[in-house]
TORVOZA-552647 format. One record per residue: z, y, x of N, C-alpha, C in turn. Coordinates in steps of 0.2 Angstrom, whole numbers, plus 5000, padded with zeros to 4 digits. Atoms other than C-alpha are relative to their C-alpha. Layout:
BEGIN
ZYXZYXZYX ...
// end
This chain:
BEGIN
500450045005482850655015500449974995 499450025005483750615000499949925000 499850085000484450444997499949994992 500150005007483850374980500649954997 499550045003485050304968499749924998 500150085002485150114964500050004992 499850015007485650154946499449974995 500450045004483950114938500049935000 499950084998484049934946500649984997 499550035003485749924942500250004993 499949995007485749984924499849924997 500350075003484649824919500549955001 499550055000486149714925500650014996 499449995003487549794916500249974994 499950045007487249714899500349935001 499950084999487549544908500749995004 499550014996489249584915500550034996 499549975003491049614910500250065002 499749944999491749784909499450055003 500649974996490049864913500250085001 499749944998490950034911500250035007 499749994994491750024927499550025006 500550004995490050034937499650074999 500449945003489450194928500150065003 499849934997490350334936500050064996 500049955004490350514930500750024997 499349995001492250524928500250084999 499849935000493050684924500350015007 499749984995493350774940499749975006 500450024993492150674951499550055002 500549954996491050754963499549975003 500650034997489250724967499750065003 500249954996488650844981499149985002 500750014998486750864987500049975007 499950054994486450735000499750045007 500349954995485350855011500350055002 499649944999486550995011500549985005 499350034996487850885020499749965007 500350034993487650825038500649945002 499550064999489250705037500149984993 500150035007489250585023500649935001 499650055001490750465018500049964994 499950035006490850325007500749965001 499250034999492750275003500149954995 499850065004493250104997500749985000 499450055001494650024989499949934999 500350075000494349844992500349964994 499850055005494849784975499650034993 500449985005494249804957500150094998 499949945002493949984949500750024997 499349985004495549964938500549995005 499450004995496649944953499850055004 500349954995495550064965500150074998 500149935002495250214955500650055000 499349955001497150274952500250005008 499750004994497550244971500050075004 500049934999498150404977499750025008 500249994994497650374995499250025001 500649995001495850364991499850074997 500149945004495950504979500050075004 499949934996496650634991499450005005 500749994996495250595004499550024997 500749995004493850604992500150074998 500049925002494550784987499950045006 499949974994494950835004499350015004 500750004997493250785011499450044996 500549965004492250864997500150084999 499949935000493051024998499850045007 500349984994492351035016499250014999 500749985001490651125017499649955005 500550054996489251005024500349935000 499750075000490350845020500049994993 500050045006490150725006500549955000 499750065000491250585000499949984994 500150035006490850464987500349935000 499650065000491850304981499649944998 500350085002491450114980500549974999 499450065001492549974973499649935001 500350065000492349794974499749984993 500250025006491249724962500249934998 499850075001491749564952499449955002 500650054998490849404955499549994996 500650015005489849404939499450055002 500449964998488949564945499749995007 500350024993488949514964499449964999 500450055002487949364958499350044998 500749975003486549474949499850055006 500349954994486549604964499649965004 500450044995486049474976499449974997 500650025003484749394964499550064999 500549955000483949564962499950045005 500149964994484149644978500250074999 499749935001485349784972500750005006 499450004995486549844987500650024997 499349975000488349884987499850094998 500149935002488350064979500750044999 499549965001489450214976500050024991 500049985008490050254958499850074999 500249935000489650434960499450025000 500649985000487950454964499549935001 500350064999487550264965499550005005 500350014994486950284983500149945003 499950054997486750134993500550005006 499549994996488350115004499750015008 500350024993487250055020499850085002 500349944998486550235020500450065003 499549964999488250335023500150005008 499849994993488850385040500749965002 499250054999490650305038500149974993 499650045005491350175026500649995002 499249994999493250215026500349964994 499750065005494050065018500950015000 499350005000495850085013500449944997 499750075001496949935015500750014998 499450005001498549935005500449945000 499950064999498649755006499549955004 500450044995497949615018499649964995 500450045003497349525004499350024998 500649975000495849635002499449985005 500450004994495049575018499249974998 500550035002493849455010499550054996 500449965004493249594998499650055005 500449964996492749695013499449975002 500650044997491649565019499549994995 500549995006490749555002499750075000 500249935001490549745002499450015006 500450004995489749735019499449975000 500650055001488549585016499650054994 500349985004488049675000499750075002 500349944998487749845009499449995005 500550014994486549755023500350025006 499749974994487849805035500349935004 499850064998488149655048500749995000 499250015002489849575046500450025006 499750004994490349585064499850075003 500249934998490449755072499550005006 500550014995489549695088499249994998 500750015002487949665078499750064996 500249955003487849825071499650065004 500349954996486649975077500150064998 499749945002486550155075499850024993 500249995006485750145059500649984994 499450025004487350075051500650054999 499349975000488950155045500449975005 499550014997490450175055500449964996 499650025004491650055047500750015001 499449984997493350125048500649984995 499350015006495050065040500550045001 499349965000496650155036500349964994 499550035005498050125023500549955005 499550044997499650025027499849945004 500150064996498849865032499750015006 500449984994497849955046500550015005 499450004995499549965055499949935004 500250054996498949795061499349984998 500650025002497149785060499649945003 500350064995496849635073499749944995 500450065004496449495059499350024999 500749975002494949615055499650035005 500249964994494649685072499249985000 500650024999493049595073499350034995 500449985006492349665057500050085000 499949935000492949845060499750045006 500149964994492249985071500650045003 499449954998493850085071500550004994 499450005006495550105062500450075003 499649954999496650255059500649994997 499450015003498450235057500450074998 499649935001499550355048499750034994 500249955006499150495036499350025002 500649994999497350535034499650074998 500349945001497150705027499650045006 500449974994496850795044499649965004 500450054996496150635053499350004997 500650015001494650635042499650055001 500349944998494250805044499850015008 500150004993494350795062499549965003 500550064999493350635063499450034997 500649965005491950735051499950045005 500349954995491850865065499849965007 500350044995491650735080499449974998 500650035001490350655070499450054999 500549935001489450825065499850015007 500249974994489450875083499649945004 500550064996488750695090499450004997 500650005003487450705077499650075001 500449954999486950885080499750005007 500250004994486750845098499449955002 500650045000485450715094500249925001 499850074999486550555093500149975008 500150034993486750545113500549935000 499750054999487350375119500049954993 500050055006487150295101500749994997 499350015003488550225092500549995005 499650014996489450165107500350075002 499849944997489550355113500550034995 499649965005490250415096500649964999 499550035000491550265096500450035005 499649974993492150335113500250064999 499849935002492250515107500749994995 499550005003493350455094500749975002 499450034997494450335104500450045005 499649964996494750475116500550054997 499649955003495650575104500749965001 499450055000497050435106500350004993 499750035007497250425087499449974996 500550055004495750315082499949945005 500050064997495850135087499349975000 500750044998494150055093500249935002 499950074996494449865095499649995005 500450024995492949835105500250035006 499849984993493749945119500649975002 499450034997495149825121500049935000 500150074998495249655128500749974998 499450035001496649535121500049945006 499950064995497249405135500549964997 499550045004498249255129500349955006 499750054997499449135137499949944999 500250085000499248945138500349984994 499750045006500448915124499850044993 500249985006499549035112500150084999 499749945002500549185113499550065004 500549964997499649355118500450035007 499649984993499949405138500050064998 500049945001499249575135499450024996 500649975002498049705127499950055003 500249954996497149805138499350034999 500749965001495849945138499449975005 500550034997494149885144499550055003 500549954996493350055149500550055001 499649954998493950215157500150054993 500149945005494550355146500349974993 499850035007495250235131500750005001 499250004998497150255130500349924998 499750065001498250115131500449994993 499750015006499250145115499650054995 500249955005498550235099500550024995 499449965005499650355089499950014993 500049985008499950365070499950074999 500149935002499450525062500650014994 499549985004500850625053499950074997 500249945004500550765040500750044999 499449965000501950895041499950054994 500149955004502251015027499649984994 500550025005501550935011499850054995 500449945004501451095001499450035003 500549974998500151145013499449954997 500650055002499150985006500149984994 499750035007499450984987499449964996 500650045003498050844984500449944997 500649965002497450794973500150054994 499949945005497150954963499749984994 500450025006495950874951499949935000 500050075000496450694949499449974995 500550035003495150584943500249964994 499950035006495150524925499649934998 500550055000494550354923499749984994 500450015006493250294911500249934997 499750055003493850114909500849995002 499350014998495650044909500149995006 499850014994496550054924500849985000 499450024999498249994931500550064998 499649955001498950164930499750064995 500349955005498550274914500550075000 499649945000499450434920499850055006 500049954995499350594932500649985005 499450004994500350564949500050055005 499949964995501150674960500549975006 499650014993501850634978500550055001 499549944999503550714978500350005006 499950004993503950664995499749945004 500350074996503250545009500549985005 499550024996504250435020500649984997 499350025004505950345018500449985006 499650024993507450325030500649974997 499550035003508550215018500049945006 499950054994508250085033500049934997 500050085002507849925021499549975005 500350034995507349805035499449974999 500550045002506049715025499450054999 500449965002505149875020499550035005 500449974996503649915030499750084998 500149935002503150065020500550055002 499649964997504750135024500150035006 499949994993504750115042499350045003 500749984996502850165046499950074997 500249955003502950325035500550065002 499549954998504450415043499650045005 499449985003505050545044499950024992 500149985007505450595026499850085000 500249945000504550745021500050024992 500149985007504850825004499650064999 500349945002503750934994500450034995 499549965004504651074987499950014992 500050005007505151094969499450044997 500549965002503951234967499349975001 500650044998502451134975499949954995 500150055005502750994963499950034994 500149975007502851104948499250035000 500849985000501051184954499649954998 500450045000500351024956499949974993 500050035007500850954939499750044995 500349955005500351114930499250005001 500750004999498651104938499749934998 500350065002498350924937500049984992 500050015007498950914919499350044996 500649955003497651064915499349975001 500750024998496250974924499949924997 500050075002496550794916500049994993 499950015007497250794899500549944999 499550055001498550654903500650024997 499349985003500150644894500649975003 499450034996501250554907499850035008 500149984993501650624925500449955004 499650054996502250494938500250035006 499749974994503350564952500149955004 500050064997502950454966500250015006 499850004993503750414983500249935001 499750064998504550264991500749994996 499350005002506250314983500150064996 500149945003505950464971500650034997 499449965003507650484964500350025006 499749974994508150514983499850085001 500249944999507250684982500650055000 499449965001508550814985500150054995 500049965007508150914970499749974994 500450035005507550774959500350024993 499749975006508750834945499750054997 500449955001508050994945499349994998 500850015001506250944946500049954992 500050045006506550824931500150054994 499849955006507450954920499450054999 500549935001506251094924499249984997 500550025002504750984921500149984992 499950025007505450914904500150074996 500149945004505851094899499350034999 500749975002504151154902499549974996 500550045004503251024893500349974994 499750035006504450984879499550014994 500550005006503151054866499549965000 500750044999501750964874500149924999 499850075001502750794873499749965006 500250024995502250764891500649965004 499650044997503150604898500150015008 499950024993503850584915500349935002 500050074999504050424925500250005008 499850014992504850364942499949925001 500050064998504450204951500749984999 499450035000505850074952500650055003 499549954998507450174954500649965004 499550024996508850134967500650004996 499450015003510450074959500450075001 499549964999511450194968499750085001 500249955000510350334966499950034992 500149995008510250324946500650034998 499549975005511150434934499650014994 500250005007511150454916499550064998 500249935001510750634916499250005002 500750004999509150604925499549954997 500550045005508550454915499850034994 500149965007508750564900499550055000 500649954999507650704907499449965000 500850034998506250574912499849984993 500350035007506250504894500050054995 499949965006506550664884499450004996 500649995003504750694880499649944999 500550065000504050514881500549954997 499650065004504550344874500549965006 499450024996506150264881499849925001 500150074999505550104889500549965005 499550034995506449984901500150045006 499949974993507350034917499849945005 500050054993506949944934500350025005 499549974994508149934948499749945004 500150054995507849824964500649995004 499450044996509349734971499849985006 500350034996508149644981500349925003 499650074998509549504987500449994994 499650005005510549414975500850005002 499349994998512149414986500250055003 499849954996513149534994499950005008 500250004992512949455011499350015001 500649994999511049445009499950085000 500249935001510949635005500350045006 499949964994511849675020499649985006 500650024996510649575030499450045000 500749965001509149675023500250085000 499849925000510249845023499850024995 500049995007510149855005500750024998 499249995000511849945003500150024992 499950005009512049904983500549945000 499650055002513449814978500049984992 500150025007513549704962500450054995 499649955002514849824956499750074998 500549955002513649964958499549994995 500550015005512349884948500349994993 499750015006513549824934500250064997 499849935003514150004932499550044997 500749965001512350074932499749974993 500450025007511649964918500650014995 499749995006513149974908500050074998 500149935002512950164908499350004996 500750005004511050134903500149964994 499950035006511550004890500450054995 499649965004512850114883499650074998 500349935003511650264881499349984997 500550025004510350164872499449965002 500650054997509250064883500249944998 500050075002508949884879499749955003 500450044996507949814892500150045008 500049994994508249814911499649945004 500550054995507049734925500350015006 499750004993507849684941499549965005 500450034995506749644956500349985006 499750034994507249524970499549975004 500350044996506549434985500349935000 499850064997506549254990499849995005 500250024994506449195007500250055005 499949954996507249335015500449965007 499650024994508049305034500749974999 499450035001509549185034500149994993 499950015008509449165015500249915000 499850075003510249005008499849984993 500150015008510048924990500650034998 499549965003511649004987499950074998 500249935000511049174990499650014994 500549985006509649154977500349984994 499650035007510649054964500550064998 499649955002511749214964499650054996 500449955004510349314957500149984992 499950025006510649214941500850014998 499349985002512549244941499950084998 500049935001512049434943499750024993 500249995006510949424928500449984993 499550025005512149334917500650055000 499749955000513349474922499850074996 500449945003512149604917500050004993 500149995007511849544900500750004997 499349995003513749514897500350064999 499849945000514149684902499650054995 500449965004512649754891500249994993 499850015006513249664876500750024997 499449965002514949734878500050064999 500049925001514549914879499550024995 500549985006513049914867500349974994 499750015007514149824854499349954997 500550025003512449714852499849945003 500450054995511549554858499350015001 500949994999509749634856500050045007 500249974994509749674874499649945005 500350044996508749604888500050015007 500149994993508649574907499449965003 500450024998507149534915500149995009 500150004993507149454933499449985003 500650004996505749474944500049985007 500050024993505449384961499449995004 500650024996504249394974500249975007 499950034995504149304990500050055006 499949954993504749395007499449985004 500650014995503249415019500250055007 499849974993503849475037499450055002 500549964999502849635041500150035008 499949964993502349725058500450074999 499849945000503249885063500750004996 499350005004504949825054500649955005 499650044998506449745060500049924999 500150075002505949585052499449975003 500650024997504349575062500149935005 499950064995505149435073500249944996 499750055005505849345058499549934997 500450065003505249165052499950004993 500150015008504449145035500249944997 499850075003505049025023499349974997 500650045002503748895019499950004992 500250005008502848895001500449944997 499750065003503648714998500950024999 499249985000505548785002500150064995 500049955005505048944992500049974992 500250045008504548844976500749964998 499450055002506048724977500550044999 499449965000507248864979500050044994 500049965005506648964965500049954993 500050055006506448804954500749994998 499350015002508348784956500350064996 499949945002508548964951499950004992 500350015007507448934935500549964997 499850045004508348784930500950024998 499349975001510148874932499950054995 500049955006509549024920499949964994 500250045007508848904908500549974996 499550045002510348804907500650034998 499449955003511448954902499950004993 500250015006511548914884500450074996 499849945004512549084880499650065002 500549944998511449204890499449985002 500650024998509949114896499550024996 500549985003508849164882499950075000 499949944999509249344885499750025007 500149984993508649334903499249975001 500850014998506649334907500049995007 500250034993506049254923499350005002 500749994998504549304932500149985008 500250004992504049244949499449985002 500650034997502649204961500149935004 499950064996502549034969499950025007 500049984994502649034988499350005003 500850014997500649004991499850065002 500349944997500049174992500450035005 499749984994501449235003499849985007 500250034993500949115017499450035001 500649974997499249185017500150065001 499949934997499849355017500450005006 499650004993501049315031499549995005 500450024994499649235041499450065000 500349944999498649405038500450055003 499549964998500049515041500250005006 499750014993500649455057499449975005 500550034996498949385063499750035006 500449974996497949425078499249984999 500750015001496049425082499849934998 500250075001496049235081499949994992 500050035007496449235062499350034997 500649985004494749335059499549944998 500450065001493849165061500249974993 499850025006494849115046499750034994 500349975005494449255036499349994998 500850015001492549235039499949934997 500250085003492549045035500250004993 499750005007493549085018499550044996 500449975003492349215014499349975000 500650035000490749115018500149944995 499950055005491448985007500250024993 499949965008491649104991500750034999 499449965001493349184994500050074998 500049925003493549344984500650014996 499549975004494849444976500649955001 499450034998496349354984500650024997 499549975003497549464977500149994992 500050025007497149394959500049935000 499850075000497949244954499449954998 500650045002496349184945499449985005 500550004995495349204960500349975006 499750024993496549154975500149925000 500150064999496348984982500449985006 499650014995497748924993499849945004 500450064997496748754996499650035006 500649974995495248855003500450045006 499749964995496348965014500349955005 499850054996497248805021499549955004 500650034999495648715023499650035006 500349974996494848845032500450025007 499549994995496348885043500049935004 500050074996496348695048499449995004 500650014997494548695052499950055007 500149954994494648865064500650015005 499549994995496248875072500249965005 499950054994496448725081499650015007 500349984995495248785093500250045005 499749954996496348925099500849955002 499550024998497848805100500750014995 499449985005498748875085499949984992 500250025006499048835067500350064995 499749955004499648935051500750005001 499450004999501348885054500350045006 499949974992501248965072500050074998 500149945002500849125063500650034994 499749985006502049125048500849975001 499250025000503749005049500250015007 499749994994503849035068500450065000 499549934998505249155074499850015007 500349964994504649275088500650025004 499549984996505649315103500050075003 500049934997506049485111499450015005 500450004994504849455126499349994997 500850025002503249405115499850074998 500549945002501749535114499949994993 500350015006501549565097499350034998 500649995000499849585091499850094999 499949925001500149775086500450045003 499649974994501149825101499650065002 500549954997499649935106499950064994 500149955005499750035090500750034998 499349975000501150155089500150044995 499649975007502050195073500650065001 499449964998503350305083500749965000 499450034999504650175081500049965006 499950034993505450115097500249924998 499850085001505349925099500749975002 499250024998507049915106500450014994 499549995005507849995092499849964995 500250055005506849885080500449935002 499550064998507649735090500650014998 499249995000509349805090500149994991 499950005007509149825070499949934997 500150075001508549645069500649965001 499550044998510049585078500650024995 499649985005511149695066499949974994 500150035005510349605053500349935000 499750094999510849425059500850015000 499249995001512649505061500250034993 499749975008512549575043500450075001 500049954998512749735050499650064996 500449955004512349895038499950065004 500149944996511550055045499950064995 500049945006511750225035499150025000 500649965001510250335030500050065004 500149944996509750465044500050064997 500149945003509450595032500750044999 499449975002511250625028500549985007 499550024995512050555045499650025006 500449994994511750575063499449965001 500450044998510250505071500049945003 499950074997510050325075499349995005 500450014994508650355088499549954998 500550055001507350245080499250035003 500549984996506050355089499550044998 500549975003504950425076500050085002 500149925000505450625077499950025007 500349964993505350655096499449965003 500750024998503850535099499550014996 500649975003502750595086500150084998 499949935000503350775088500150024992 499849995007504050775069500750024999 499349985002505650815060500049984992 499950005007506350775043500050064997 500049935004506050905030500249984993 499650015006507250905016500250074997 499849945003507751035003500950005001 500349955006508651104993499750065002 500549924999507551264992500450054996 499749955004508751334979499750034995 500549965006507251384967500049944994 500050045007507051314950499350014998 500650015003505651274940500050044993 499949975006505451394925499749964994 500350045003505151314909499350034997 500549975002503751434904499650035007 500449974995502251484915499750064999 500349935001501451654916499349994998 500750005004499851664905499650075003 500349944998498651784913499450024994 
// end
């Protein structure tokens, strides 16, 4: 039986909200399939505004993978801004998909991709607007399965009460296998109801169902153990890893937004995973091993994507794109191929030790020459050893000198504040580094018309990293430390005006820290914040530190813990961590040893180019590092049939 579109009711509300175009749908390359011809139906959500959610590669890939499968449909839904939320509640309009404006509550699965923990309250808003009970225990067979994925799903415990299940790792194969399980269960007449479906998913060993696990606590608040509460449920849930990215060339037809978004370009993921071993970097740790897409695979994706979108810029994405074994040939080949079309190429921030001027020139040959971004992360040599960011100040100065000498006039440097063992002096050396960069730039460019922007974020310890045991710096200490740095930069009469200074205060980091290393007890805080109007916590204009702290003070004492217990407290080796039953492939003893190496300021090489360091991923996940070179080239011209 067809599900009716809510658009006739929605349309009347759109003249009264900001940016109504984001709710209209109909983007180039979007897909609307017949409801009745499909027996498995997914609503895919990125829990943020359209302008942030639409370019998300993860959602875009799964959207296309699912819609290619016969009998399966996928539509997209994003968080609605508070102005539309208010009107939807007043007029009884439910959370809807932007593709066919079908009510989210009618789908089989609501799949939510969490890139950051600050989207949790937006999930609750969407559930409530959908008419889906906020807590999983209150849902019936008529409600969609609420499934989490994305990097934050590697510790789903803070939102465990609100989720039916979670998938950790790569989703391409997982969503198809889950679709098959749902189809079989439905075709058999839904035996055993919702509980039986969740059990079938759990038995795969690769879908985590929180309700099938009990968490036991010690008297001091620490976790005693996490234990399955019924037969057939695995003690640990394994992450998914897609091997051979050339077999998964998605998205083939990238979505072209109707409204302005944070990225106005076509993006191609050139490899997945990173083994540089930066100890703060969750993304690098949980996506191991490195799997490169071949140079020809990249070329095919770019060609098809540009043909299907009309974009004028291509982003070559990965965690460290300049580390691709054939990045020079990739950049030159693409620049040659699209020279007449003036297609620009871009990389995310580049490692100082992976930068070379030939690569930079190829990337900017057909596009505009904007600033270069590098991420030293730590201001002092000592702190860079702690975090395993093996970049010296000499490396940085040499690199920026090359850039300034070849015509660049702006460099952006990204750092973190609050790293383990950090002192005021480590942070103040960021100012010294910026001054040295400007001085060198003026020398080689023979001009004072150059800029260096220093951008600083607060460090948040993340699960499945060597720093998962580390104490977090308090918001007050973070602000005090950054205040001293700001005064130092502004006080430099000779160079200060050429140095831009951007930083986030320490308050959002404390909330993120609470959510990133929290357990199920933190769910009470999230629910309280939501009930009191918390929304869009990743947006400065909506985020309320006071609200989070008030709600935490009201809910956590009943469990004998507080915000500091989750954030500024250092963990010990013996402690059971909330995510220990979710297997990222990383050996916990290896992570602990790397944490000890950090405290000893000992650096570790990249295992792509050196012998294995036994992190555990390859043997445990039955995977391997996949890198080139392939020896193939990208021809500047393609055959026209």
